[in-house]
PABARO-843598 format. One record per residue (C-alpha): residue number from 1; residue in one letter; x, y, z. Coordinates in pm, 1 decimal. Layout:
{node NUM,'a',{X,Y,Z}}
...
This chain:
{node 1,'x',{0.0,0.0,0.0}}
{node 2,'x',{132.4,341.6,-87.9}}
{node 3,'x',{177.3,604.5,178.8}}
{node 4,'x',{-58.2,838.1,-11.7}}
{node 5,'x',{-329.9,572.2,-11.4}}
{node 6,'x',{-283.0,512.2,361.4}}
{node 7,'x',{-294.3,885.2,433.4}}
{node 8,'x',{-618.6,937.8,240.3}}
{node 9,'x',{-772.1,621.5,383.2}}
{node 10,'x',{-703.8,755.5,733.5}}
{node 11,'x',{-855.4,1094.1,643.0}}
{node 12,'x',{-1164.5,918.8,510.5}}
{node 13,'x',{-1196.6,704.3,820.6}}
{node 14,'x',{-1172.7,1009.6,1044.1}}
{node 15,'x',{-1421.2,1210.0,836.0}}
{node 16,'x',{-1667.9,921.4,842.5}}
{node 17,'x',{-1651.7,889.3,1221.1}}
{node 18,'x',{-1684.4,1266.9,1261.5}}
{node 19,'x',{-1982.6,1300.5,1027.7}}
{node 20,'x',{-2159.8,1000.3,1180.4}}
{node 21,'x',{-2081.8,1157.3,1519.4}}
{node 22,'x',{-1927.0,836.5,1649.5}}
{node 23,'x',{-1577.6,978.7,1697.5}}
{node 24,'x',{-1491.0,967.9,2069.8}}
{node 25,'x',{-1311.3,1303.7,2044.6}}
{node 26,'x',{-1649.9,1476.2,2002.7}}
{node 27,'x',{-1714.5,1439.9,2376.0}}
{node 28,'x',{-1431.3,1688.6,2439.6}}
{node 29,'x',{-1614.2,2009.0,2354.2}}
{node 30,'x',{-1426.1,2311.9,2227.7}}
{node 31,'x',{-1723.8,2536.6,2301.7}}
{node 32,'x',{-1898.6,2648.1,2617.3}}
{node 33,'x',{-2257.9,2702.7,2720.0}}
{node 34,'x',{-2265.7,2839.5,3069.6}}
{node 35,'x',{-2536.1,3104.5,3096.8}}
{node 36,'x',{-2852.6,3005.1,3281.8}}
{node 37,'x',{-3177.5,3111.1,3119.7}}
{node 38,'x',{-3475.3,3000.3,2916.2}}
{node 39,'x',{-3268.5,2802.2,2659.5}}
{node 40,'x',{-3513.5,2924.1,2394.8}}
{node 41,'x',{-3381.3,2996.7,2048.3}}
{node 42,'x',{-3516.4,3344.4,1982.1}}
{node 43,'x',{-3265.1,3545.7,1784.1}}
{node 44,'x',{-2950.5,3389.2,1641.0}}
{node 45,'x',{-2640.5,3604.0,1612.3}}
{node 46,'x',{-2268.8,3532.0,1573.0}}
{node 47,'x',{-2046.3,3789.1,1739.1}}
{node 48,'x',{-1691.6,3768.3,1876.2}}
{node 49,'x',{-1673.9,3385.4,1881.8}}
{node 50,'x',{-2016.8,3361.5,2044.0}}
{node 51,'x',{-2336.5,3224.2,1894.4}}
{node 52,'x',{-2623.0,3391.0,2073.0}}
{node 53,'x',{-2956.3,3208.4,2083.1}}
{node 54,'x',{-3130.8,3487.2,2275.1}}
{node 55,'x',{-3030.3,3810.8,2445.6}}
{node 56,'x',{-2856.1,3636.6,2739.8}}
{node 57,'x',{-2749.4,3290.4,2630.9}}
{node 58,'x',{-2479.5,3185.0,2389.2}}
{node 59,'x',{-2239.7,2914.3,2286.9}}
{node 60,'x',{-1890.1,3047.9,2351.1}}
{node 61,'x',{-1557.0,2978.2,2181.6}}
{node 62,'x',{-1722.2,2906.6,1847.0}}
{node 63,'x',{-1462.3,2945.2,1572.6}}
{node 64,'x',{-1576.9,3155.6,1279.0}}
{node 65,'x',{-1471.1,2874.8,1044.8}}
{node 66,'x',{-1738.9,2651.1,1201.8}}
{node 67,'x',{-2006.9,2921.0,1188.3}}
{node 68,'x',{-1944.9,2988.9,816.9}}
{node 69,'x',{-1865.3,2630.8,706.9}}
{node 70,'x',{-2065.1,2500.2,408.8}}
{node 71,'x',{-2164.4,2138.5,347.6}}
{node 72,'x',{-2386.1,2059.5,52.4}}
{node 73,'x',{-2493.3,2417.9,-4.6}}
{node 74,'x',{-2590.1,2508.8,350.6}}
{node 75,'x',{-2421.1,2612.1,673.2}}
{node 76,'x',{-2492.1,2345.1,937.4}}
{node 77,'x',{-2400.4,2557.5,1241.1}}
{node 78,'x',{-2651.8,2820.0,1133.5}}
{node 79,'x',{-2921.0,2595.2,986.0}}
{node 80,'x',{-2941.7,2370.1,1292.2}}
{node 81,'x',{-3027.4,2665.3,1515.8}}
{node 82,'x',{-3259.9,2827.8,1261.0}}
{node 83,'x',{-3455.0,2501.2,1242.3}}
{node 84,'x',{-3508.8,2528.8,1620.5}}
{node 85,'x',{-3618.2,2890.9,1633.0}}
{node 86,'x',{-3888.0,2954.6,1895.3}}
{node 87,'x',{-3808.4,2622.3,2061.3}}
{node 88,'x',{-3640.4,2550.4,2392.2}}
{node 89,'x',{-3315.6,2355.0,2373.4}}
{node 90,'x',{-3282.7,2061.7,2611.9}}
{node 91,'x',{-2950.6,1929.3,2742.1}}
{node 92,'x',{-2922.3,1677.1,2455.5}}
{node 93,'x',{-2974.0,1959.8,2203.4}}
{node 94,'x',{-2704.6,2169.2,2371.4}}
{node 95,'x',{-2460.7,1876.3,2368.3}}
{node 96,'x',{-2545.1,1796.5,2005.9}}
{node 97,'x',{-2483.9,2152.9,1889.7}}
{node 98,'x',{-2145.3,2158.1,2059.3}}
{node 99,'x',{-2057.8,1835.4,1877.4}}
{node 100,'x',{-2167.4,1988.7,1546.7}}
{node 101,'x',{-1924.1,2275.7,1600.5}}
{node 102,'x',{-1640.3,2034.6,1673.2}}
{node 103,'x',{-1725.5,1824.1,1365.5}}
{node 104,'x',{-1708.4,2133.8,1146.4}}
{node 105,'x',{-1376.0,2250.3,1292.2}}
{node 106,'x',{-1217.7,1905.5,1258.5}}
{node 107,'x',{-1353.5,1866.3,904.2}}
{node 108,'x',{-1195.6,2199.2,810.1}}
{node 109,'x',{-861.3,2085.9,953.9}}
{node 110,'x',{-868.4,1761.9,753.9}}
{node 111,'x',{-967.1,1941.9,434.2}}
{node 112,'x',{-670.5,2175.3,474.4}}
{node 113,'x',{-437.8,1877.5,523.1}}
{node 114,'x',{-573.1,1710.4,210.2}}
{node 115,'x',{-499.3,2031.4,25.9}}
């Protein structure tokens, strides 16, 4: 097996586990969500590495690359929240969104390595 084949196989394996959200590294969040409040998605805004879901609550440490990342013609970090507008996020939703952000950041890193 060539080293190029092995390298791309490993990238593919990692991307698959990230996109299926089975990669164990996804449990180590890069974002925060620490403000108490209603957890209702009212108004979505990205500002200074924060994704606000209402006037008080936000996901912190969100890299801009994740917020603006496109997959298949849409931006998952934005679309996921927009699809939940006027709904209250539960703890599973909050965990899932933080995993989405990590998936997008790690996908961007792999894409840059592939070149």
